[in-house]
N, C-alpha and C positions, 0 to 999 in steps of 0.2 A: 607563241600567242599568249597574251596576258590573261591571267586568271583572276577570280575574285580574291584569292589569297594575295596576289600582287597588289591589288587595289588597297586591301586592308593594311598592308605593310607600308605602302607609300603614304596613305592618308593617316596612318598611326591610330587606327581604330580597329575594333573587333570585326570578325567576319559577320557576326549577327547585325552589327550596325550597318555595314555595307548592304546586307540583304534588306534591312528595313528601308534604307534610302532607295534602293532599286525598286522595291515593291510598293513604295509610297505608303507604308503602314507603320505604325508605331510612332512614338514620340522622339523625334530626332531634332536637335537644335538647328537653326538656320546656319550657324557657323560650321557645325560638323557636316551638315549636308553639302555645303559649299566645298569643304575639303575633299569629301568623297567624290563629288562630281568632277572636281579639278583633277583628281588622281585618275579617274576613269578616262577623262579626256586626254591626259598626258600619256597614258598607256595605250590609248586606242581600244579600250575595253568596251565590248558590247555584251549586255546580258544575253544569255542563251534562252530564248523564249520557250523552246521545247523542254529544256531542263527545268525551267520555272514551272511549266505546266505539269510536268510529271511530279515535281515536288509538292505543289499546292493542290493538285487535282483541279486546277482552273487554268484556262487559256486566256482569260480576260478578253475574249472575243465573242460577239453575238452575231448569229446568222440572220439575215433579212431576206425573205423570199417575197417578191412582188410579181405581178403579171408581166410588166414591161419595164425596161430600163430607160425608156424615152417618155417625153411629155412632161408638162409642168406639174400635173397632179402627183405622179409618182416621184418626181423630183423633190417636191415639197415633203412628201412622206419620208424619203431617204434622208433629206437634210435635217428634218426634225429629230428623227431617231439618232442619227449620227452625232449631232450637236450635243444632245443630252448625254449620250454615252461617252463621247470624247471628254466632256467636262468631268466625268467620273473616272477618267483614265482607262476606258474600255475602247475596243476597236470593233468595227463591223466588217462582215464578209457578206457580199450581196450577190444574189443570183435571181434569175427570172423563171417563172413557171409557165408563162404564155397562155394562161387560162386553159391549160390542157392537163388532164388527170395524170398521164404518165410523166409529163414534164415537171409537174408539181411534185410528184413522188421523187423523181430523180433529183430535183433541187433540194428537197429535204435531206435525202441521203447524202448528197454532196456536202451540205453544211454540217451534218453530223459527223461525216468522215474527217472534217477539218477540226474536230474536237471543240465545236462551239459550246459555250456554257449554256446558251439558251437560244431560242428562235423567236423572231417576230415574223408573223405570216399574214400576208394579204392574198387570200386564195379564192378561186372561183369554182374549180372543178372537183376537188377532193371532197368526199362525203363527211358528214358529221361523225359517222361511225369511225372512219379512219382517224380523224383527229382525236376522238375520244380514246382510241386504242393507243395513240402516241402518248397521251397523258398517262394512261394506265401503266405504260412502260417506264414512267418516271422522267420523261423528257420535259424540261421546263420550256413552256412556250406561251406566247401571247398572240391572239388572233385579232386583227384589225378589220373593221368594216363588216363584221358578221357576228350574229348572236346565236350561240348554241347553249340551250338552257342548262344541260349538265356541266358545261364549262363556263358558266356565266361570269365567274370571278376571273377568268383568263381572257375575256373578250373586251375589246375597246371598240365601241360601235356608235354609229350615228342613227338617229331616228329619221330614216330616209322617207318614210311615209308622210311624216309631218312636213318634210321639205317639199315633196310633191304637192301636198295640199296647199302650202303657203304660196307656191308659184301660181297655181290656177286660181286660188282665192283672190289674189291681187288683181288679176285680170277681170274676174267677175265683179269685184268691188268697183272697178273702173268702167263697168257697163258692157264689157265684152260678153257676147253670148255664143258667137261662132268661133270656137277655139280649137285649133289644130294641135297635134302633139307628135313630136318625133321622139320615140322611145329608145331606151337602151335594150339590149337583148334580154328577153324575159327569163332566160335560164340563169341570169345573174340575179341574186337576191336583192341587191340594191336597186337595180332597174325595175324589178317587179314591184318593190315597195313604193318607189316613186310614182309609178303608174297608178297604183292603188290610191295614193293620196290625190293624184290628179283627178280620178273619177269620183272620189268622195266629195270634193268641194262642190261641184254642181249638183250632185245628188241631194245634198243638204237643202238646197234651195229649189228643188224640183226642176232643174234645168237638165235637159237631155243632151248629151254629147253624141255626135255622129261617129259611128265606127269607121266611116270612110275618111274621117279626118285624123286617123292614127296611122303613122308610118313606123315600121320597125327598123330602127337604126342599129348601130354597133358601137356607139360611143366615140367613133372616129369622125374627124372633120368632114371627110368625104361623104359620109352617110347623111350629114346635115344638109349638104348641097343636094345630094340625090333625093333626100326626103322632101325638101321644099319644092324641088322640081316636080316630083310625083304628085304632091298635094295640089300645086297650082294647076296641073293638067287634069285633075280629077273632076273638074267642073262643079266642085262644091265650094261655096263661098266661106271665107273665114277672115276675121279681122285681127286675130292674135295667134301667136304660135308659142307653145311651151316646148323647150328642148330639154331632154333628160340630162344633158351636161353642156358645159360651155364650149367644148370643142365642136359639137354638132351645131350649137347656136352660131358659132363663128362661120361655119360652112354655109349655114342657111343665110346669114346676113350677106356673105360674099355673093351668093347666087342672086339674092334679091337685088343687090346693086347692079349686077350684070344685066338684069332684066329692066333696069331703069326705075325700080321702085324707090319711093321716098320712105326712109325709115326715121322715125316710127309713124309718120303721118298715114302711110298706107298699110302698114303692118307692124303691130307691136310684137316684140320678141323678148322672151325671158329665158334665162339659162339656169344652170345648176352647177355648183362647185366653187365659184368665185376664184378661179385660177388666176395667176398673176397678170395675164394680159387682158382679162375681161374688161378692166377699166380703161384700156387703151384702144378698144375697138371703136368703130364709128357707126352709130352713136355708142357711147359707153354702155355696156351691157348691164341691165337689171338682172340680178341673179340670186341664187340661194347660196349662202355661205356654208361651205363644208370645211370645218377647221381641221383639215387632215394633218397639218404640221403639228398642231397642239395634241392631236390624238396620238401621233407617232411619238412625241415626247412623253406622253402619258404611258404608252406601251413600254418605252425604255425605263421610265420610273418604276413601273411594276416589276420589271426584271431586276432592277437595282435593289428593290425592296425584298423580293422573294428569293433571289439567287445569291445576291451579295450582301444581304442583311443590312442595307443602308437604312438608317433610322430617320424618322421624322417625315417620311414621304406620304402625302395624302393622295389616294387613288380615286379617280372618278371613272367609272366604266362606260357610262352613257353620255353622249354629247348631243347637242340640239342645234338644228339649223336655224338660220335667221335670214330674213329678206334684206337684200342690199338693193336699194332703189337708186337707179342711175337715169339714163336718158333714152333707153330703147323701148319704153312703154309710154303710151298716151291713153287718156280716156277714149272710149269708143264714141265717135261723132254722131252716130245715128240715134 
């Protein structure tokens, strides 16, 4: 089996030069790099990642823990982080925590056991205290979609409350007064914040929302369907519906069409997230943009800056939602 020494002999360069080419660090000319790469290819030499890790105390891999491996939202998160890290010659290892405390702990332990240099975490169940303890142990990590005051410089988060406010304020500005809401689970901080924004908007104008027009969903498409079904059967009138994410909005829209409702003439619907297919729904969904891919890229940039000492990276910790107007909302006719 070929060794790094064999490569250096065939290429006619020093062992140190071969090492610099392999690790993509140091100033090596294009001509010399080409000679080394051709020698490696000719000999069938592959660098030993484990040996490199032991020598440098770096694996050049970053662990990513997210609630689920399915769905467009988390797909965008993974894509954003992976692209930014791959551009820097780093690799990712991904696992799921399933919004469960023990599963999230197991996921973190798995990633650490793989000698990841740092972690990007999108968590629902683990406590702030647990995450603070991880940091106290010297584990480099970045937390997405969550704000923990003692770890504020390691958090990349969205102002979810403002997002919830913008969605309902849009409907109020269009004359809607009977507004229903399909919420995400309130034990999730982002769902709780979005609901707080939803209630703030009418409170500012003295409009009272009806508790009976709130359905507790779970961020899944099926709960949007079940939510609208329950709300329509409640005998409480409403002209508009806010959904705490686009998946539930798509479920609600599908059920509305099954019932023969004309959208948005009979019911205005607005979502949250601006996931990839929201513009392809019929009608195209008005929603709140959640720049999760950009946030994931920022989390990756923070790791590159803090762990790998990459220079010149500007870090922004807080992101802001924006309203995306499409065709699923109309002014209230009454």
